[in-house]
NUBAVEX-653513 format. One line per 4 residues: number of its first residue (from 0); their letters; for each residue z, x, y of C-alpha. Coordinates in nm, 3 decimals. Layout:
NUM) A) Z,X,Y  ...
***
This chain:
0) XXXX) 0.000,0.000,0.000  0.084,0.286,0.234  -0.253,0.442,0.158  -0.427,0.110,0.229
4) XXXX) -0.232,0.076,0.554  -0.340,0.421,0.662  -0.703,0.344,0.582  -0.682,0.017,0.777
8) XXXX) -0.530,0.198,1.073  -0.813,0.450,1.069  -1.061,0.159,1.073  -0.882,-0.008,1.365
12) XXXX) -0.878,0.322,1.555  -1.245,0.382,1.487  -1.328,0.029,1.604  -1.116,0.075,1.917
16) XXXX) -1.281,0.406,2.002  -1.626,0.255,1.944  -1.548,-0.037,2.175  -1.401,0.192,2.437
20) XXXX) -1.698,0.428,2.429  -1.948,0.141,2.450  -1.780,-0.007,2.758  -1.732,0.340,2.904
24) XXXX) -2.109,0.391,2.873  -2.182,0.074,3.071  -1.908,0.166,3.321  -2.068,0.508,3.380
28) XXXX) -2.406,0.343,3.430  -2.249,0.113,3.690  -2.076,0.408,3.857  -2.403,0.600,3.877
32) XXXX) -2.569,0.305,4.048  -2.263,0.252,4.275  -2.219,-0.099,4.135  -1.849,-0.160,4.200
36) XXXX) -1.824,-0.508,4.043  -1.987,-0.399,3.715  -1.780,-0.083,3.712  -1.462,-0.290,3.738
40) XXXX) -1.589,-0.537,3.478  -1.670,-0.274,3.216  -1.364,-0.063,3.293  -1.145,-0.371,3.236
44) XXXX) -1.323,-0.439,2.906  -1.282,-0.072,2.812  -0.910,-0.083,2.888  -0.874,-0.404,2.687
48) XXXX) -0.900,-0.186,2.375  -0.548,-0.060,2.464  -0.411,-0.411,2.405  -0.416,-0.354,2.029
52) XXXX) -0.094,-0.380,1.826  -0.245,-0.252,1.505  -0.205,0.122,1.568  0.092,0.351,1.519
56) XXXX) 0.204,0.545,1.830  0.029,0.856,1.701  -0.306,0.676,1.665  -0.255,0.477,1.985
60) XXXX) -0.212,0.808,2.168  -0.563,0.915,2.055  -0.710,0.596,2.196  -0.502,0.626,2.516
64) XXXX) -0.621,0.983,2.584  -0.984,0.873,2.560  -0.913,0.593,2.808  -0.719,0.836,3.032
68) XXXX) -1.022,1.066,3.056  -1.240,0.772,3.165  -0.981,0.662,3.421  -0.993,1.004,3.587
72) XXXX) -1.366,0.955,3.631  -1.305,0.606,3.770  -1.046,0.738,4.019  -1.300,0.985,4.156
76) XXXX) -1.545,0.692,4.202  -1.279,0.492,4.392  -1.223,0.788,4.625  -1.596,0.812,4.692
80) XXXX) -1.609,0.437,4.760  -1.339,0.469,5.027  -1.535,0.750,5.192  -1.840,0.526,5.196
84) XXXX) -1.645,0.269,5.395  -1.498,0.046,5.127  -1.149,-0.068,5.228  -0.885,0.069,4.994
88) XXXX) -0.669,-0.236,5.064  -0.953,-0.465,4.957  -1.006,-0.252,4.647  -0.632,-0.273,4.569
92) XXXX) -0.659,-0.653,4.589  -0.987,-0.667,4.398  -0.866,-0.491,4.082  -0.586,-0.744,4.052
96) XXXX) -0.844,-1.006,3.958  -0.893,-0.856,3.613  -0.844,-1.121,3.345  -0.588,-0.943,3.123
100) XXXX) -0.268,-0.792,3.254  -0.286,-0.455,3.077  -0.634,-0.355,3.208  -0.531,-0.498,3.548
104) XXXX) -0.226,-0.272,3.570  -0.411,0.040,3.457  -0.674,-0.026,3.724  -0.402,-0.106,3.980
108) XXXX) -0.229,0.230,3.909  -0.562,0.411,3.936  -0.646,0.250,4.272  -0.282,0.295,4.379
112) XXXX) -0.323,0.671,4.334  -0.622,0.664,4.571  -0.430,0.431,4.805  -0.144,0.684,4.837
116) XXXX) -0.390,0.968,4.895  -0.556,0.769,5.175  -0.216,0.749,5.351  -0.306,0.404,5.480
120) XXXX) 0.032,0.286,5.353  0.359,0.475,5.291  0.369,0.627,4.944  0.710,0.474,4.878
124) XXXX) 0.576,0.119,4.930  0.281,0.166,4.695  0.496,0.332,4.429  0.757,0.057,4.453
128) XXXX) 0.488,-0.207,4.413  0.337,-0.031,4.110  0.666,0.027,3.928  0.758,-0.339,3.978
132) XXXX) 0.418,-0.463,3.865  0.440,-0.262,3.541  0.723,-0.489,3.429  0.451,-0.727,3.326
136) XXXX) 0.403,-0.530,3.004  0.698,-0.569,2.770  0.537,-0.453,2.446  0.721,-0.123,2.381
140) XXXX) 0.425,0.098,2.286  0.181,-0.043,2.541  0.449,-0.045,2.811  0.552,0.316,2.745
144) XXXX) 0.198,0.446,2.767  0.128,0.242,3.082  0.438,0.375,3.255  0.358,0.724,3.131
148) XXXX) 0.018,0.687,3.305  0.196,0.574,3.621  0.425,0.877,3.603  0.129,1.108,3.544
152) XXXX) -0.079,0.991,3.841  0.218,0.973,4.078  0.402,1.303,4.007  0.205,1.493,4.275
156) XXXX) 0.223,1.207,4.526  0.600,1.158,4.550  0.740,1.149,4.906  0.932,1.473,4.854
160) XXXX) 1.049,1.729,5.113  0.755,1.947,5.210  0.507,1.711,5.044  0.207,1.580,5.240
164) XXXX) 0.331,1.231,5.153  0.673,1.287,5.309  0.752,0.996,5.534  1.047,0.908,5.751
168) XXXX) 1.411,0.986,5.674  1.545,0.919,5.322  1.202,0.955,5.165  1.351,1.178,4.894
172) XXXX) 1.578,0.891,4.803  1.269,0.671,4.765  1.103,0.928,4.537  1.417,0.956,4.325
176) XXXX) 1.453,0.576,4.314  1.095,0.539,4.190  1.136,0.796,3.911  1.477,0.656,3.810
180) XXXX) 1.342,0.302,3.797  1.044,0.408,3.587  1.275,0.610,3.360  1.511,0.314,3.316
184) XXXX) 1.233,0.073,3.224  1.073,0.324,2.986  1.403,0.387,2.812  1.458,0.014,2.766
188) XXXX) 1.114,-0.019,2.609  1.177,0.284,2.389  1.512,0.151,2.266  1.362,-0.194,2.206
192) XXXX) 1.127,-0.044,1.946  1.427,0.012,1.720  1.497,-0.360,1.692  1.146,-0.488,1.622
196) XXXX) 1.031,-0.551,1.266  1.213,-0.578,0.931  1.511,-0.357,0.839  1.318,-0.190,0.558
200) XXXX) 1.088,-0.027,0.817  1.379,0.136,1.002  1.286,0.489,0.893  0.922,0.442,0.998
204) XXXX) 1.032,0.306,1.337  1.263,0.603,1.393  0.975,0.837,1.317  0.751,0.651,1.562
208) XXXX) 1.021,0.661,1.828  1.059,1.033,1.776  0.686,1.071,1.846  0.722,0.884,2.177
212) XXXX) 1.043,1.041,2.310  0.867,1.295,2.532  0.708,1.012,2.730  1.060,0.909,2.837
216) XXXX) 1.194,1.262,2.880  0.913,1.361,3.118  1.074,1.144,3.386  1.384,1.364,3.384
220) XXXX) 1.161,1.669,3.411  0.990,1.512,3.716  1.335,1.446,3.868  1.435,1.810,3.821
224) XXXX) 1.115,1.921,4.002  1.179,1.715,4.317  1.263,1.969,4.587  1.481,1.728,4.780
228) XXXX) 1.721,1.673,4.490  2.001,1.904,4.597  2.342,1.933,4.430  2.491,1.656,4.639
232) XXXX) 2.215,1.406,4.556  2.220,1.509,4.190  2.595,1.458,4.176  2.606,1.128,4.370
236) XXXX) 2.286,0.954,4.262  2.072,1.117,3.994  2.326,1.211,3.725  2.541,0.893,3.747
240) XXXX) 2.228,0.671,3.727  2.080,0.863,3.434  2.412,0.870,3.244  2.464,0.500,3.312
244) XXXX) 2.135,0.429,3.137  2.218,0.672,2.855  2.559,0.520,2.784  2.457,0.156,2.829
248) XXXX) 2.153,0.172,2.600  2.396,0.221,2.305  2.119,0.375,2.098  2.191,0.682,1.888
252) XXXX) 1.843,0.840,1.908  1.807,0.778,2.283  2.155,0.905,2.369  2.120,1.226,2.173
256) XXXX) 1.771,1.305,2.305  1.843,1.219,2.669  2.169,1.418,2.678  1.973,1.714,2.546
260) XXXX) 1.706,1.657,2.813  1.967,1.648,3.091  2.115,1.978,2.971  1.777,2.149,2.939
264) XXXX) 1.590,2.036,3.254  1.849,2.055,3.534  1.980,2.385,3.678  2.289,2.555,3.534
268) XXXX) 2.471,2.550,3.865  2.430,2.170,3.880  2.585,2.137,3.533  2.875,2.358,3.636
272) XXXX) 2.950,2.156,3.949  2.920,1.819,3.769  3.106,1.901,3.448  3.351,1.614,3.500
276) XXXX) 3.073,1.354,3.512  2.866,1.501,3.228  3.161,1.557,2.994  3.307,1.217,3.078
280) XXXX) 3.002,1.054,2.921  3.039,1.230,2.586  3.328,1.020,2.444  3.135,0.704,2.547
284) XXXX) 2.837,0.787,2.326  2.785,0.612,1.994  3.000,0.754,1.708  2.684,0.843,1.515
288) XXXX) 2.556,1.067,1.797  2.602,1.434,1.707  2.809,1.517,2.015  2.897,1.861,1.881
292) XXXX) 2.535,1.972,1.923  2.521,1.827,2.276  2.840,2.005,2.382  2.743,2.324,2.200
296) XXXX) 2.409,2.336,2.382  2.580,2.277,2.716  2.836,2.552,2.652  2.564,2.789,2.530
300) XXXX) 2.360,2.720,2.843  2.657,2.789,3.070  2.757,3.096,2.864  2.413,3.244,2.925
304) XXXX) 2.445,3.155,3.294  2.779,3.338,3.309  2.627,3.640,3.132  2.336,3.651,3.379
308) XXXX) 2.551,3.778,3.666  2.914,3.866,3.726  2.889,3.701,4.068  2.883,3.351,3.919
312) XXXX) 3.208,3.391,3.723  3.432,3.281,4.015  3.246,2.947,4.010  3.366,2.887,3.653
316) XXXX) 3.726,2.953,3.758  3.688,2.733,4.063  3.574,2.429,3.862  3.820,2.503,3.576
320) XXXX) 3.537,2.494,3.323  3.750,2.603,3.028  4.014,2.331,3.068  3.745,2.065,3.121
324) XXXX) 3.555,2.161,2.808  3.878,2.185,2.610  3.986,1.839,2.727  3.640,1.690,2.660
328) XXXX) 3.634,1.822,2.305  3.979,1.676,2.235  3.866,1.337,2.368  3.547,1.341,2.162
332) XXXX) 3.741,1.421,1.844  3.995,1.146,1.921  3.714,0.900,1.991  3.558,0.981,1.655
336) XXXX) 3.847,0.987,1.403  3.598,1.005,1.114  3.430,1.319,1.247  3.383,1.557,0.951
340) XXXX) 3.563,1.890,0.947  3.239,2.080,1.005  3.194,1.892,1.333  3.546,1.973,1.453
344) XXXX) 3.513,2.343,1.370  3.164,2.366,1.524  3.296,2.228,1.852  3.580,2.478,1.866
348) XXXX) 3.349,2.761,1.759  3.119,2.680,2.053  3.417,2.653,2.288  3.549,2.991,2.173
352) XXXX) 3.207,3.154,2.222  3.193,3.002,2.572  3.547,3.123,2.647  3.477,3.478,2.528
356) XXXX) 3.165,3.499,2.746  3.311,3.344,3.059  3.678,3.444,3.037  3.664,3.758,2.822
360) XXXX) 3.981,3.890,2.990  4.186,3.580,2.904  4.306,3.624,2.547  4.542,3.331,2.599
364) XXXX) 4.240,3.100,2.641  4.089,3.226,2.313  4.424,3.175,2.140  4.448,2.823,2.282
368) XXXX) 4.111,2.737,2.126  4.220,2.869,1.786  4.551,2.685,1.819  4.376,2.358,1.901
372) XXXX) 4.150,2.408,1.599  4.455,2.468,1.374  4.613,2.149,1.509  4.305,1.943,1.423
376) XXXX) 4.278,2.100,1.076  4.645,2.050,0.992  4.703,1.841,0.685  4.355,1.901,0.544
380) XXXX) 4.458,2.182,0.304  4.205,2.444,0.193  3.859,2.355,0.322  3.593,2.372,0.053
384) XXXX) 3.294,2.221,0.238  3.054,2.517,0.258  2.919,2.411,0.599  3.270,2.387,0.744
388) XXXX) 3.382,2.721,0.600  3.066,2.882,0.736  3.159,2.755,1.083  3.516,2.885,1.045
392) XXXX) 3.374,3.229,0.961  3.159,3.202,1.275  3.468,3.098,1.475  3.674,3.393,1.348
396) XXXX) 3.384,3.638,1.383  3.330,3.557,1.752  3.629,3.764,1.883  3.527,4.057,1.660
400) XXXX) 3.171,4.051,1.794  3.286,4.018,2.154  3.561,4.279,2.162  3.430,4.504,1.881
404) XXXX) 3.794,4.562,1.803  4.014,4.401,1.537  4.321,4.520,1.732  4.238,4.268,2.004
408) XXXX) 4.189,3.993,1.745  4.530,4.079,1.596  4.687,3.983,1.931  4.568,3.625,1.878
412) XXXX) 4.865,3.457,1.713  4.656,3.168,1.580  4.389,3.390,1.421  4.563,3.422,1.082
416) XXXX) 4.660,3.055,1.092  4.292,2.955,1.103  4.215,3.190,0.811  4.470,3.006,0.597
420) XXXX) 4.235,2.705,0.582  3.956,2.904,0.414  3.908,2.868,0.042  3.946,3.183,-0.170
424) XXXX) 3.577,3.293,-0.180  3.527,3.240,0.194  3.858,3.410,0.271  3.720,3.716,0.095
428) XXXX) 3.396,3.690,0.292  3.592,3.681,0.618  3.807,3.975,0.507  3.484,4.164,0.437
432) XXXX) 3.354,4.076,0.787  3.676,4.215,0.942  3.649,4.541,0.745  3.279,4.578,0.827
436) XXXX) 3.358,4.528,1.196  3.619,4.805,1.176  3.373,5.037,0.999  3.097,4.968,1.249
440) XXXX) 3.317,5.022,1.554  3.534,5.296,1.399  3.843,5.100,1.493  4.167,5.293,1.465
444) XXXX) 4.484,5.113,1.354  4.777,5.337,1.434  5.099,5.139,1.386  5.259,4.992,1.077
448) XXXX) 5.303,4.654,1.250  4.930,4.625,1.311  4.859,4.740,0.957  5.093,4.469,0.830
452) XXXX) 4.910,4.207,1.039  4.569,4.339,0.931  4.659,4.338,0.562  4.785,3.981,0.595
456) XXXX) 4.439,3.888,0.721  4.256,4.060,0.436  4.505,3.970,0.163  4.226,3.782,-0.018
460) XXXX) 4.084,4.123,-0.113  4.421,4.282,-0.189  4.560,4.044,-0.447  4.474,3.739,-0.653
464) XXXX) 4.546,3.406,-0.484  4.675,3.093,-0.653  4.652,3.248,-0.996  4.276,3.307,-0.979
468) XXXX) 4.204,3.569,-1.246  3.991,3.865,-1.144  3.802,3.833,-1.473  3.603,3.547,-1.323
472) XXXX) 3.465,3.770,-1.047  3.128,3.940,-1.064  3.201,4.304,-1.147  2.963,4.448,-0.886
476) XXXX) 3.101,4.222,-0.613  3.457,4.310,-0.709  3.384,4.685,-0.694  3.214,4.648,-0.357
480) XXXX) 3.514,4.456,-0.220  3.764,4.713,-0.342  3.554,5.006,-0.220  3.556,4.850,0.127
484) XXXX) 3.938,4.827,0.109  3.950,5.194,0.002  3.739,5.292,0.305  3.969,5.088,0.527
488) XXXX) 4.279,5.272,0.399  4.118,5.603,0.495  4.075,5.479,0.854  4.446,5.413,0.912
492) XXXX) 4.586,5.711,1.099  4.854,5.818,1.344  4.911,6.173,1.466  5.288,6.124,1.461
496) XXXX) 5.419,6.196,1.106  5.693,5.933,1.126  5.449,5.659,1.225  5.193,5.773,0.968
500) XXXX) 5.454,5.760,0.693  5.540,5.403,0.793  5.169,5.314,0.771  5.147,5.471,0.423
504) XXXX) 5.458,5.284,0.311  5.318,4.953,0.443  4.982,5.008,0.270  5.160,5.100,-0.055
508) XXXX) 5.366,4.782,-0.044  5.050,4.570,-0.019  4.825,4.749,-0.268  5.089,4.760,-0.542
512) XXXX) 5.082,4.379,-0.553  4.708,4.382,-0.625  4.727,4.395,-1.001  4.611,4.663,-1.245
516) XXXX) 4.239,4.603,-1.190  4.255,4.693,-0.820  4.482,4.999,-0.844  4.212,5.251,-0.951
520) XXXX) 4.028,5.168,-0.627  4.320,5.153,-0.385  4.567,5.417,-0.511  4.335,5.724,-0.466
524) XXXX) 4.268,5.669,-0.091  4.641,5.616,-0.036  4.714,5.943,-0.221  4.457,6.130,-0.010
528) XXXX) 4.600,5.988,0.315  4.947,6.095,0.202  4.830,6.447,0.110  4.666,6.475,0.452
532) XXXX) 5.008,6.402,0.603  5.169,6.660,0.372  4.930,6.930,0.494  5.004,6.826,0.851
536) XXXX) 5.374,6.886,0.785  5.324,7.225,0.614  5.490,7.508,0.799  5.743,7.284,0.967
540) XXXX) 6.110,7.339,0.902  6.241,7.127,0.618  6.452,6.860,0.789  6.560,7.089,1.078
544) XXXX) 6.816,6.850,1.224  6.962,6.727,0.897  6.815,6.381,0.957  6.788,6.194,0.626
548) XXXX) 6.533,5.953,0.772  6.292,6.227,0.882  5.954,6.245,0.712  5.929,6.554,0.492
552) XXXX) 5.677,6.668,0.229  5.939,6.617,-0.042  5.990,6.257,0.067  5.614,6.194,0.059
556) XXXX) 5.582,6.353,-0.286  5.854,6.125,-0.420  5.656,5.826,-0.291  5.335,5.967,-0.444
560) XXXX) 5.497,6.017,-0.783  5.606,5.655,-0.792  5.262,5.537,-0.669  5.055,5.731,-0.925
564) XXXX) 5.289,5.616,-1.199  5.166,5.257,-1.140  4.826,5.356,-1.279  4.980,5.357,-1.625
568) XXXX) 4.967,4.977,-1.613  4.588,4.985,-1.582  4.570,5.215,-1.782  4.377,5.492,-1.605
572) XXXX) 4.514,5.820,-1.747  4.217,6.039,-1.642  4.246,5.922,-1.280  4.625,5.958,-1.279
576) XXXX) 4.596,6.312,-1.421  4.355,6.414,-1.144  4.587,6.273,-0.878  4.893,6.448,-1.029
580) XXXX) 4.706,6.780,-1.022  4.602,6.723,-0.660  4.963,6.655,-0.567  5.074,6.966,-0.761
584) XXXX) 4.832,7.178,-0.560  4.960,7.027,-0.234  5.320,7.096,-0.345  5.215,7.452,-0.421
588) XXXX) 5.085,7.489,-0.064  5.416,7.349,0.061  5.614,7.600,-0.152  5.791,7.324,-0.342
592) XXXX) 5.812,7.468,-0.696  6.023,7.192,-0.858  5.792,6.923,-0.718  5.478,7.105,-0.832
596) XXXX) 5.629,7.158,-1.178  5.715,6.788,-1.204  5.357,6.687,-1.120  5.224,6.929,-1.383
600) XXXX) 5.471,6.788,-1.635  5.342,6.435,-1.567  4.984,6.557,-1.605  5.067,6.722,-1.940
604) XXXX) 5.243,6.407,-2.065  4.934,6.204,-1.981  4.715,6.458,-2.161  4.925,6.450,-2.473
608) XXXX) 5.001,6.078,-2.491  4.720,5.889,-2.319  4.398,6.092,-2.335  4.254,6.080,-2.684
612) XXXX) 3.879,6.082,-2.625  3.735,6.426,-2.704  3.508,6.446,-2.399  3.787,6.325,-2.167
616) XXXX) 4.021,6.588,-2.315  3.772,6.867,-2.236  3.732,6.751,-1.875  4.109,6.709,-1.829
620) XXXX) 4.188,7.048,-1.980  3.945,7.233,-1.755  4.099,7.050,-1.454  4.446,7.161,-1.568
624) XXXX) 4.335,7.522,-1.615  4.152,7.530,-1.281  4.449,7.387,-1.091  4.706,7.605,-1.267
628) XXXX) 4.502,7.917,-1.191  4.535,7.843,-0.817  4.914,7.794,-0.831  5.124,8.077,-0.686
632) XXXX) 5.454,7.897,-0.630  5.580,7.913,-0.989  5.832,8.165,-1.111  5.763,8.363,-1.428
636) XXXX) 5.937,8.121,-1.660  5.773,7.803,-1.531  5.431,7.962,-1.515  5.461,8.096,-1.871
640) XXXX) 5.565,7.752,-1.996  5.270,7.577,-1.833  5.023,7.851,-1.928  5.141,7.853,-2.288
644) XXXX) 5.094,7.475,-2.303  4.742,7.499,-2.159  4.633,7.768,-2.408  4.788,7.563,-2.687
648) XXXX) 4.586,7.258,-2.584  4.272,7.472,-2.581  4.312,7.575,-2.944  4.364,7.213,-3.052
652) XXXX) 4.036,7.071,-2.927  3.825,6.908,-3.195  3.502,7.107,-3.175  3.499,7.487,-3.215
656) XXXX) 3.259,7.547,-2.920  3.489,7.339,-2.695  3.789,7.539,-2.823  3.609,7.864,-2.751
660) XXXX) 3.517,7.769,-2.394  3.866,7.638,-2.315  4.029,7.954,-2.454  3.814,8.194,-2.254
664) XXXX) 3.875,7.972,-1.945  4.250,8.029,-2.005  4.192,8.402,-1.953  4.177,8.330,-1.579
668) XXXX) 4.538,8.212,-1.589  4.647,8.574,-1.649  4.439,8.736,-1.378  4.460,8.592,-1.026
672) XXXX) 4.301,8.776,-0.736  4.525,8.869,-0.441  4.836,8.830,-0.661  4.926,9.157,-0.835
676) XXXX) 5.220,8.992,-1.010  4.975,8.751,-1.174  4.754,9.016,-1.337  4.814,9.068,-1.709
680) XXXX) 4.518,9.256,-1.856  4.647,9.250,-2.213  4.681,8.872,-2.223  4.334,8.837,-2.067
684) XXXX) 4.195,9.052,-2.349  4.388,8.851,-2.609  4.228,8.530,-2.479  3.880,8.681,-2.486
688) XXXX) 3.931,8.821,-2.839  4.062,8.486,-2.953  3.756,8.319,-2.801  3.536,8.566,-2.995
692) XXXX) 3.713,8.480,-3.321  3.660,8.109,-3.255  3.292,8.168,-3.171  3.253,8.364,-3.494
696) XXXX) 3.427,8.086,-3.689  3.192,7.833,-3.527  2.892,8.034,-3.653  3.034,8.055,-4.003
700) XXXX) 3.099,7.680,-4.013  2.744,7.616,-3.890  2.606,7.849,-4.158  2.808,7.675,-4.430
704) XXXX) 2.709,7.326,-4.315  2.347,7.376,-4.206  2.235,7.705,-4.360  2.198,7.870,-4.016
708) XXXX) 2.448,8.034,-3.785  2.323,7.844,-3.482  2.289,7.981,-3.129  2.458,8.294,-2.991
712) XXXX) 2.522,8.116,-2.659  2.902,8.134,-2.696  2.888,8.514,-2.744  2.675,8.553,-2.429
716) XXXX) 2.922,8.335,-2.230  3.211,8.552,-2.353  3.012,8.867,-2.261  2.990,8.734,-1.904
720) XXXX) 3.370,8.688,-1.899  3.411,9.047,-2.019  3.184,9.166,-1.737  3.378,8.958,-1.483
724) XXXX) 3.715,9.110,-1.572  3.557,9.456,-1.614  3.428,9.432,-1.257  3.766,9.301,-1.133
728) XXXX) 3.929,9.616,-1.264  4.111,9.491,-1.573  4.191,9.820,-1.755  4.205,9.646,-2.096
732) XXXX) 3.841,9.539,-2.071  3.653,9.866,-2.118  3.299,9.987,-2.177  3.351,10.011,-2.553
736) XXXX) 3.444,9.643,-2.580  3.143,9.537,-2.372  2.907,9.769,-2.561  3.033,9.637,-2.895
740) XXXX) 2.981,9.277,-2.785  2.624,9.348,-2.665  2.540,9.512,-2.999  2.694,9.216,-3.185
744) XXXX) 2.478,8.974,-2.987  2.164,9.181,-3.050  2.237,9.194,-3.420  2.302,8.821,-3.441
748) XXXX) 1.981,8.739,-3.252  1.777,8.949,-3.495  1.936,8.779,-3.795  1.719,8.543,-3.995
752) XXXX) 1.994,8.280,-4.001  2.023,8.255,-3.622  1.862,7.947,-3.470  1.612,8.021,-3.194
756) XXXX) 1.747,7.915,-2.855  1.527,7.977,-2.547  1.820,7.902,-2.315  2.033,8.169,-2.485
760) XXXX) 1.745,8.419,-2.467  1.705,8.356,-2.095  2.082,8.377,-2.035  2.106,8.711,-2.220
764) XXXX) 1.804,8.853,-2.037  1.961,8.752,-1.705  2.296,8.911,-1.804  2.131,9.239,-1.904
768) XXXX) 1.934,9.243,-1.579  2.260,9.205,-1.391  2.409,9.507,-1.574  2.097,9.708,-1.493
772) XXXX) 2.117,9.598,-1.129  2.481,9.708,-1.103  2.387,10.048,-1.249  2.122,10.098,-0.983
776) XXXX) 2.366,10.020,-0.703  2.511,10.367,-0.723  2.853,10.458,-0.589  3.170,10.346,-0.764
780) XXXX) 3.009,10.034,-0.913  2.711,10.231,-1.044  2.940,10.489,-1.207  3.145,10.215,-1.365
784) XXXX) 2.843,10.046,-1.526  2.656,10.368,-1.613  2.804,10.416,-1.965  2.694,10.068,-2.075
788) XX) 2.368,10.091,-2.268  2.134,9.791,-2.257
***
């Protein structure tokens, strides 16, 4: 049926155009022969095609535009007729004899345009006559297009200030009165469309009305272009009359569109000086009108006006713009008790944006907006509507974007209260926005109170809320969230040790409530921040005034020990072991032997009891050896105990090659540069010989299992250790030992049972080149290497 209707409409349009063109042809022929009576006859018949009721507004517009083009040609003819001596007054009377009212009024408007141009009568009188006459058409579509034609032909002939049609005093008032009257009648016609036809066609009618709205809105644009409409006239006449029509029409579509038109077409300064009147109309609009968009657009417009120049800001203070907007929003919400949450939040979000632009120095205003929002949201519980939560995020993000500083936002007492209404996922999103803002602006939080307030805001990322298990979270998202928290912890800093320790203690209190899954992400940055403080305190007297509350390295280490211990609940033994070793090294630099020994003890316990994977054991053991080698704080007894343990662990690794490498790595524990008391050549040699025995055993096992002795890579690695200690001056590592090892390697490589290994061949060749290079150096080094034969 719809398809048939569309086809019928096309037929009606085609028939209308054909009739119009036929009569236009005869009209043109009459015009060319200067036959006025025939021209009027055929023009009236042509315009009769516009009397149709069978076309939609869109199709009617096509027909109208064709008629409009012909009317322009007819107007030119009327002008020529007046020059040839035809009385314009007689012509004005003559066209009123047309048989049908619609063609008569189109012709009357066309002649009226020429009449005004002739200046034989005041423009205001002709315009008044025309606008009154047009009341004869009450069909909405035909009436709207007729009045649109009147508006079109009269817009350049209004008796405005500076216009050639300016008459006596108060002519601007006449021009305004004409436009307002035409606007009022057009709006009535436009609204009437909504109530014609059956209810089932409501959607189609709304679509048709939407197509025609610009015809009505153009009147407001014409009003805004009248030079004589100053602020006083706008305030006393124009705005009250327009708003009266807007409110009284009681039509949702008209009210929304016309309020938008008012905001867009009139100057910003006029809006600012008439805020009372404009805002007073908002609560009177129909409940279904989306007032939040109207107010948001007005506030956005004025925000941009405020941003355009600092000189206009006093005007906002003078008219008390903030309090007026705040009051208007409250009234609108009260007038619409069923307004959805998204509407309420959107209004306050727009008000906050306006406040931050216009009164950026008044934090109390921003806090008032947030407080008012909290008051309206009270009793609603967690908001789960995605549109509403999105607006709350926008509301809370506005201060961050304006001030580029979370510290300023933390001064807003109602900021965290608004966040409480976010559901868990959105709360995390907002926490992420806060952290990203801090990262972007490199914001520095330097007091424990501010850290406490900040961590309350981002608590959605720090711990599970309402029993929501972390297992339900996407793993990648969870890791990204926790990594952002870790970066945040690194940004918390204060140069004063006491204040920094308070920050660390505050952070620790929050992250320890996060559950075992979060600790591997949050504990390491806290440990690093604490160790940074320890290094800052190095060299200072240990508690010089006997103050028990003073921050000392020992006090920090105690806190660190307790913190790292929490990782056992995860469990994360490899991470905990690394952190213990880092702390041990820091204690070493602080000359705290008992503390360093305790950290090593904890690391060893973890190695023995928690780390069972072979690969993890190798990594952990090399970390232990590397850290222990750098320790200088231990006395002989403690060092021997720890070293003995490390060498014992080395011999207990599962695979022989891993044993070998760990044992020769232990040789470095007995020879530390720059520490003569930590140089034991005999024990170095024992380690290297033990490594050789293990390497040999590895070859024998390989031969027994596979029928080949495998690669000689381990022997070449041990040879390099021999050369290292030989060069360092270890008297126990002599030329004979090196020479014997080289010959052993050569023999093994020539053996039929040795597996070919290009990497080992290259490594050996490189080692022998190094020996040759050292020989060629000459001097003491050259003499030392000379006896070695390669």
